[in-house]
C-alpha positions in Angstrom: 55.1 174.5 63.8 55.1 172.3 66.9 57.7 172.6 69.6 59.2 169.3 68.5 59.6 170.6 65.0 61.2 173.8 66.0 63.5 172.5 68.8 67.1 171.8 67.8 67.8 168.1 67.5 70.4 166.7 69.8 73.1 164.5 68.3 73.8 162.1 71.2 73.6 159.1 68.8 77.0 160.2 67.5 78.4 160.2 71.0 77.3 156.6 71.2 78.9 155.9 67.8 82.1 157.4 69.2 82.0 155.0 72.1 81.6 152.1 69.7 84.5 153.4 67.8 86.6 153.5 70.9 85.6 149.9 71.9 86.5 148.6 68.4 89.8 150.4 68.5 90.7 148.8 71.9 89.5 145.4 70.5 91.9 145.5 67.6 94.8 146.9 69.6 94.5 143.9 72.0 94.3 141.6 69.0 97.4 143.1 67.4 99.8 142.9 70.3 100.8 139.3 69.6 101.3 139.8 65.8 103.5 142.8 66.3 105.6 141.2 69.0 105.8 137.7 67.6 108.7 137.8 65.1 111.2 140.0 67.0 110.2 139.4 70.6 108.1 136.4 71.5 109.1 133.8 68.8 112.8 134.3 69.6 112.1 133.7 73.3 110.0 130.6 72.9 111.6 129.4 69.6 108.4 129.3 67.6 108.2 128.6 63.9 105.6 129.8 61.4 103.4 126.8 62.1 103.4 127.5 65.9 102.3 131.1 65.3 99.8 130.0 62.7 98.4 127.4 65.1 97.9 130.1 67.8 96.1 132.5 65.5 94.1 129.7 63.9 92.8 128.4 67.2 92.0 131.9 68.3 90.0 132.3 65.1 88.3 128.9 65.5 87.3 129.5 69.1 86.2 133.1 68.2 84.0 131.4 65.5 82.5 128.9 67.9 81.8 131.4 70.7 80.4 134.0 68.3 77.5 131.6 67.6 76.4 132.2 71.2 77.8 135.7 71.8 75.1 137.4 69.8 72.5 135.4 71.6 74.1 136.4 74.9 74.0 140.1 74.0 70.3 139.8 73.0 69.6 138.1 76.3 71.8 140.2 78.6 71.0 143.5 77.0 73.3 145.9 75.2 74.6 147.7 78.3 75.5 144.7 80.5 76.4 142.5 77.6 79.0 145.0 76.2 80.5 145.4 79.7 80.9 141.7 80.2 82.5 141.4 76.7 85.1 144.0 77.1 86.0 143.1 80.7 86.6 139.4 79.7 88.7 140.3 76.7 90.8 142.8 78.7 91.5 140.1 81.3 92.5 137.7 78.5 94.8 140.3 77.0 96.6 141.0 80.3 97.0 137.2 81.0 99.4 136.9 78.0 102.0 138.6 80.2 102.2 135.6 82.5 103.0 133.0 79.7 106.8 133.3 80.1 106.8 132.7 83.8 104.3 129.9 83.5 106.4 128.2 80.7 109.4 128.3 83.0 107.4 126.8 85.8 106.0 124.0 83.7 109.4 123.1 82.3 111.3 123.5 85.6 113.4 126.3 84.1 114.8 128.8 86.6 114.4 132.0 84.6 113.3 133.6 81.4 117.0 134.1 80.5 117.6 130.4 80.7 114.4 129.8 78.6 115.9 131.8 75.7 118.8 129.3 75.6 116.6 126.2 75.5 116.1 125.1 71.9 112.5 123.9 72.1 111.1 123.7 75.7 108.7 120.9 76.5 107.8 119.0 73.3 105.5 116.7 75.3 102.3 118.6 74.8 99.3 117.4 72.7 99.9 117.4 69.0 103.6 118.2 69.6 102.9 121.7 70.6 105.1 123.3 73.3 103.9 124.5 76.7 104.4 128.1 75.6 102.1 127.6 72.6 99.4 126.0 74.7 99.6 128.8 77.3 99.2 131.5 74.6 96.4 129.5 73.0 94.6 129.5 76.4 95.0 133.3 76.8 93.8 133.8 73.2 90.7 131.8 73.9 89.8 134.0 76.8 90.5 137.0 74.5 88.3 135.5 71.8 85.5 134.8 74.3 85.2 138.5 75.1 86.1 140.0 71.7 83.3 137.9 70.0 80.8 140.1 71.8 82.1 143.4 70.3 80.5 143.4 66.9 77.1 141.8 67.9 76.8 144.5 70.6 77.9 147.3 68.4 75.6 146.4 65.5 72.7 146.1 68.0 73.5 149.5 69.4 73.6 151.0 65.9 70.2 149.5 65.1 68.9 151.1 68.3 70.4 154.6 67.7 70.3 155.1 63.9 67.7 154.9 61.2 68.4 152.6 58.3 69.7 155.2 55.9 72.5 156.2 58.4 73.5 152.8 59.7 76.1 152.0 57.1 77.8 155.4 57.8 77.6 154.8 61.6 78.9 151.3 61.1 81.7 152.4 58.9 82.8 155.0 61.5 82.9 152.6 64.4 84.2 149.8 62.2 87.1 152.2 61.4 88.2 151.6 64.9 89.6 148.3 63.6 91.8 150.3 61.3 92.7 152.9 63.9 93.6 150.2 66.4 95.8 148.6 63.7 97.2 152.1 62.9 98.2 153.0 66.4 99.5 149.6 67.4 102.8 149.5 65.4 103.7 152.9 66.7 103.0 152.1 70.4 103.3 148.4 71.1 106.9 147.8 70.0 107.9 151.0 71.8 106.2 149.7 75.0 108.0 146.3 74.6 111.3 148.0 74.1 110.8 150.3 77.2 109.1 147.8 79.6 109.3 144.4 78.1 106.8 142.5 76.0 104.8 141.4 79.1 104.0 145.0 80.1 102.9 145.8 76.5 100.1 143.2 76.9 99.2 144.6 80.4 99.1 148.3 79.4 97.1 147.8 76.2 94.8 145.3 78.0 94.0 147.7 80.9 92.5 150.3 78.5 89.4 148.1 78.2 88.6 148.5 81.9 88.5 152.3 81.5 86.1 152.0 78.6 83.8 149.7 80.6 83.6 152.3 83.4 82.6 155.0 80.9 79.9 152.8 79.2 78.2 152.3 82.6 77.4 156.1 82.7 77.0 156.9 79.1 74.6 154.2 77.6 70.9 153.8 78.0 68.3 153.1 75.2 67.4 156.2 73.1 63.9 156.3 74.6 65.2 156.4 78.2 68.3 158.5 77.6 68.3 162.0 79.2 70.7 163.1 76.4 68.2 162.4 73.5 65.5 165.0 73.0 62.2 164.4 71.3 63.4 165.6 67.9 66.4 163.2 67.8 64.2 160.4 69.0 61.7 160.9 66.2 64.7 161.0 63.7 66.1 157.7 65.2 62.7 156.1 64.9 61.9 157.5 61.5 61.8 154.1 59.8 58.7 153.2 61.8 55.1 153.9 60.8 54.5 155.5 64.2 57.1 158.2 64.7 56.5 159.1 68.4 57.1 156.4 71.0 57.0 156.6 74.8 58.8 154.7 77.4 55.7 152.6 78.2 55.8 150.9 74.8 59.6 151.0 74.3 60.4 147.4 75.2 57.8 145.9 72.8 58.7 148.2 69.9 62.5 147.7 70.4 62.5 144.0 70.8 60.1 142.8 68.1 59.3 139.1 67.6 61.5 136.5 69.2 63.8 134.2 67.2 65.3 130.9 68.4 68.8 130.2 67.2 67.6 127.5 64.8 64.8 129.8 63.4 67.5 132.1 62.1 68.8 129.5 59.7 65.5 129.2 58.0 65.9 132.5 56.1 67.9 133.2 52.9 68.8 136.5 54.4 70.7 134.8 57.2 72.6 132.6 54.6 73.4 135.7 52.5 75.1 137.3 55.5 76.9 134.0 56.4 78.3 133.8 52.8 79.5 137.4 53.0 81.4 136.7 56.2 82.6 133.2 55.3 84.4 134.2 52.1 85.9 137.5 53.3 86.6 137.7 57.1 89.6 135.6 56.8 91.2 138.0 54.3 91.1 140.8 56.8 92.4 138.6 59.7 95.2 137.4 57.4 96.3 141.0 56.7 96.0 141.8 60.4 98.0 138.8 61.8 100.6 138.4 59.0 101.4 141.9 57.8 104.2 142.4 60.3 105.8 139.1 59.3 105.3 140.0 55.6 107.3 143.2 55.9 109.8 141.4 58.1 110.6 138.9 55.3 111.0 141.9 53.0 113.7 143.2 55.4 111.7 145.7 57.4 110.8 144.4 60.9 108.7 146.4 63.3 111.8 147.1 65.3 112.9 149.5 62.5 111.3 152.9 61.8 110.7 151.9 58.2 108.8 148.8 59.4 106.7 150.8 61.7 105.9 153.4 59.0 105.0 150.7 56.4 102.3 149.4 58.8 101.2 152.9 59.7 100.8 153.9 56.1 99.0 150.6 55.3 96.4 151.1 58.0 96.1 154.9 57.4 94.9 154.1 53.9 92.5 151.5 55.3 91.1 154.1 57.8 90.7 157.0 55.4 89.3 155.2 52.5 87.0 152.8 54.4 85.1 155.6 56.2 83.8 156.8 52.9 82.3 153.3 52.4 79.4 154.3 54.6 78.6 157.3 52.4 78.0 155.4 49.2 74.7 153.6 50.1 73.5 156.9 51.7 74.1 158.6 48.4 72.4 155.8 46.5 69.4 156.0 48.8 69.1 159.8 48.9 70.2 160.7 45.4 69.1 157.7 43.4 66.1 156.7 45.4 67.2 153.1 46.0 66.0 151.2 49.0 68.8 150.7 51.6 69.5 147.0 50.8 69.9 147.6 47.0 72.1 150.7 47.8 74.3 148.6 50.1 74.7 145.8 47.6 75.7 148.2 44.9 78.3 149.7 47.2 79.6 146.3 48.2 80.0 145.3 44.5 82.2 148.4 44.0 84.3 147.5 47.1 84.6 143.9 46.0 87.0 145.0 43.3 89.5 146.7 45.6 91.1 143.5 46.9 91.9 142.4 43.3 95.0 144.7 43.6 96.4 142.3 46.2 97.6 140.0 43.4 100.2 142.6 42.5 101.6 143.2 46.0 104.2 140.5 46.0 105.4 140.9 42.3 105.9 144.7 42.8 107.5 144.4 46.3 111.0 144.2 44.6 110.6 147.7 43.4 109.8 149.2 46.7 108.2 148.0 50.0 105.8 151.0 49.9 104.0 149.6 46.9 102.7 146.5 48.7 101.9 148.7 51.7 99.7 150.9 49.5 98.2 147.9 47.7 97.4 145.9 50.9 96.0 149.2 52.4 93.6 149.5 49.5 92.6 145.9 49.8 92.0 146.3 53.5 90.0 149.5 52.9 87.8 147.5 50.5 87.3 144.9 53.2 86.3 147.4 55.9 83.9 149.3 53.6 82.4 146.0 52.5 82.1 144.9 56.1 80.4 148.1 57.2 77.7 147.6 54.6 77.4 143.9 55.1 76.7 144.4 58.8 74.1 147.0 58.0 72.1 144.5 55.9 71.1 142.7 59.1 69.3 145.8 60.5 67.6 146.3 57.1 66.0 142.9 57.0 65.7 141.6 60.6 63.9 142.9 63.6 66.1 144.3 66.3 65.5 141.3 68.6 67.5 139.2 66.1 70.2 141.6 65.1 72.9 140.5 67.6 72.1 136.8 67.1 72.4 137.0 63.3 75.6 139.0 63.7 77.0 136.3 65.9 76.1 133.5 63.5 77.8 135.3 60.6 80.8 136.1 62.7 81.1 132.4 63.6 81.4 131.5 59.9 83.8 134.4 59.3 86.0 133.0 62.1 86.0 129.6 60.4 87.4 131.3 57.3 90.0 133.0 59.4 91.0 129.7 61.0 91.5 128.0 57.6 93.6 130.9 56.2 95.8 131.4 59.2 96.5 127.7 59.9 97.1 127.1 56.2 99.4 130.1 55.9 101.6 129.0 58.8 102.0 125.5 57.3 102.4 126.9 53.8 105.1 129.4 54.8 107.2 126.8 56.7 106.9 124.4 53.7 107.9 127.2 51.2 110.9 128.2 53.3 112.0 124.6 53.6 111.7 124.1 49.8 113.4 127.4 48.9 113.8 128.0 45.2 112.2 124.6 44.4 108.8 126.1 45.5 107.5 128.5 42.8 104.3 130.2 42.1 103.7 133.0 39.5 107.4 133.8 39.3 107.9 133.9 43.1 110.0 131.4 45.0 110.2 130.2 48.6 108.1 132.1 51.2 107.2 135.0 48.8 105.6 132.3 46.6 103.5 131.3 49.7 102.4 134.9 50.2 101.5 135.1 46.5 99.2 132.1 46.8 97.3 133.6 49.8 97.1 137.1 48.1 95.5 135.4 45.0 92.7 134.0 47.2 92.3 137.4 48.9 91.9 139.0 45.5 88.8 137.0 44.3 87.1 136.2 47.6 84.8 139.3 47.7 83.5 139.0 44.1 82.6 135.3 44.7 80.9 136.2 48.0 78.9 139.0 46.4 77.6 136.8 43.5 76.4 134.2 45.9 74.8 136.8 48.2 73.0 138.3 45.3 71.7 134.9 44.1 70.4 134.2 47.6 68.7 137.6 48.2 68.3 139.3 44.8 66.2 142.1 46.1 65.1 143.8 49.3 63.1 141.4 51.4 62.6 142.0 55.1 62.0 139.0 57.3 58.4 138.8 58.4 57.5 136.5 61.3 53.9 135.3 61.2 
């Protein structure tokens, strides 16, 4: 046996996966601060209604969608290391800036203090579209946050394609994608406590500052597998095992890693791109709805995040998401290794299974009268289905596109996912205000008032994945890598 065959393989690729997990956790904690503090801290201070909050989350989603179209391209151009650093530094700055919105609102409205602001019924109704100064300030901060956060998934998917062979990518993606659930899991236990101890402004600053620490670590940890001193020859051969030529040296690394170049418009020529777009367009908004509105949902059931029960309901919800979704990466691996399927077919089979999980969301509202823990478990299972679906959906890009296009295609799909989130969040805010105003006159499937509004949104969440899967399968019925002549 050769020395390469007998030497013990390093596992540095999992260290990189751990870094991606940490970045995604930070990403979602920064994203969650507003939703956790909105009902009991921020809305009471600025006198927002559901529509105000829905507008802020919707415009965040819309700008996230728009900038995602270019974020992937930016990551492909800048490179994984520098691009990721730029992304997390920008979103961390945006997260911290939220803390200044109260002071800025007082200054714009000539109000002498935050305490006085709390007594003003609706400060500065002179803004565009009737939005208050505070809403516009939070929108501006959310746009900066969105600009940076849009780079997280294109960069992470590109790193995964660099460090893992195809058969392991869904597992690696499910692990780092679990950071979204872990971030949402940690957030309700820490963010309200920080707000209680130091004020809601410091909660934004403390959580936002964590991103700067990660960026410092990334500078020292990341290099490409070929150039990394932590990756030995055995691990490199395993990483590159999908290629016809197993061994690769640094002299040929750039050409092999990059592959053919794609323009942005070229990407839209392929059915594979549109299949990914459909998968994101129908389903991303479901996850963002759960993320942004779950605290409000349990609040209207009588369990705000200021109570221990409210915190534990959110904790259990995202604990279910985290534990169940990680196994989503194992299914295609089992299908490929045990059943002999190619990676794409295995992923599509797994995605069909996970598409049935959100159907349970239809029962969350009707069963909430029995116990609030029932909708917590149901929404947790629906969220787990999304995260497992998402991990496999992201991995289809690396299956069918060369590495040079991975981040760009990810950005395109994320843009359409953001459009779905914009529609759901804005519609939800308007719907909930209307349902509250109508009271018992507004009914849907036996529910009245705001609960009826939640029931409507839950019904969409229940069927979105199956519709998306059917269209994806029609667009790309079997494994077909993109070949550039």
